[in-house]
N, C-alpha and C positions, 0 to 999 in steps of 0.2 A: 553419732558423738564427731568423728572424725569432720564428719561434713558441715556439720555445725561450728566446729572450732573453723572450718576453714573459712567460711561464713564469716564469723567474728572477724577474724584478721583481714580478710578483702575490705570489709566494711572499715575497719579502722586503718588500714592501707588507702583505701579511699578518702579519707579524712583529712590522713597525714598530708598527702596529696592537695586536697585546697587547701591548706592550713600552711602548704610550701606558696601554691597560687597567691594566694592573698600577702604572702612575705612580697613576694613580687610583683606584684600589682600596688603596694606599699610603696616599694624603693620605686616604681618607675613614677608614679602618682607625686611623691618629694623629689626627686629629682626635675622635673615637669616646672613643678612649683619655685624649686631653685635655680632655674633657667630663666624663667621669667620675672622672679626677683632679680637678679644678675644683672640682665641684659636686656631686658626690657623697662624696668621698673629702676634700674643702677642702685639696686638695696641689698647688695651683698646680706644675705644670712645665714644664719652657720648652723642653727637645729636642722637642716635640712638634710646638710651633709653629716651630722651625726644621727640621723634616722638612715641613710641612707647606708653608712657603716656599719649600724647594728644590723640589719636587717639581709647583707650580704654575709655578716658573720653565720647570722642565725641558721640561712639559707642552705648554706654549705655545712655545717656541722647536721642539722636538723634532717637535710634530706640524703645524708649519708649515711644518717642514723637512722632512719626511721621509712625512706623512701626508693632510693636507690637499691634495684635487686643485685644478688652476688652476680649473676650474670654480665651487667651491668658496668659489674666493676674494671679497673683496668688491671690488667694484668699482662706478663712477657707470653704472647700467646704464641710465639715461633716456637719453645721450650715446652709449652703447655701442649701447643696441639701436636707437637713430632712424637708425645711421649704415649707409651699404651698405659690403658686405663688404670692400671693398679700404682705405676709409676704417677699417677697425675692424682690418684688417691694419697698419695703420700707426700707429693708436694704440694696440697691443700691441708693434710695433717700435721706438717712443719712449719708451714708458713701460718695456718692457724694458732697452732699452740705457741710458737714465736710470738704474734701479736697480742694473743692473752698474758702469756707472761710478761712483754712490755707494760702492756694498759695498765695489769695488775699492782706492778712495781709502783707504777708513777701515780696510781688512782688515790693514793691519801696524802700524799702533794699538792694534787690536784683539787682536790678538796679542802685541804688545809688553806690554799692560796685562793681560790673561791671562798670562803668563809672570811680571809684577811682582808679581802678585797672590799667589805662592808663599810669600811670608811671612807671610798671615795666614791665619786659622782662626777657622772659626765659635765662636760664643761656648758651646756647650755638648757638641756634638757631637767641635769641634777637628778638622773637615775642613777641608782645604787648601782657600782660595778660587779657586788655580787650577783645582782639580777643577771647582768649583761652577761656577765664569765658562765653562769649556771649552764648553760645550754653545751660546754664542753665536758662537762661531768657526766652530763646527760646522754652525750655523743660514747663517751669512753667506757662507761656500762653497758651501751647499744653493743660495742662495736665485740665487749666482752662476752657478750652471750651469743653474739651473732657467731662472730671466730667459734664460740664451744660448738653450740650447732652444726656447723662448719666440720668441725675436728670429728663431732658424735658420725653424722654422716658418713666422713671418710672412711673411717675406724671399720662401721659396720659394713662395707662396699656399695653405699650408694653414689655410682659418680653420677657428678653435675650431666648434662645431655650429653653425646657425641660430641666430640668436635670434630664442625663440618667448614674445610678450607675457603670451601665457596661463601659462607655467610659472617666472616669477618668485616667487621663494621665497627663503629667510632659508640654505639649502642643506641643508637637513635632506629 
């Protein structure tokens, strides 16, 4: 059961990476189209900028919610790495619960704002803003779930991989 659940999770993670790559490819193609129209044809177009901005926002929030692993997140490695495993678990627990509380408090207002934005549309493509902003609601819920999972792991003594000072990197 556990291995099949891990297999499904790995498959979903791979599809999320594929979707993120498609967003990046879309943003790149639209950026090239924008350059061609503006500088080669001397015909500036606005919809390309609109798509680029939307793809950027969606890439950042979708990627953080579903693609970036916890080990790739930015943290204060100097303090975290110097702490004993039990202190690291306490640090994870405190930060996770703080984020759960903050995201949970803000979630009703976020959802209300997203629903309110159905009255506005983008300038060129006339896409409803509630569709565009919906990714933040998805991101907030995903962060609550992720942080609850990390807090649960910290409570039950499951420490992240032992911190290795020789392997500190930018996450790449």
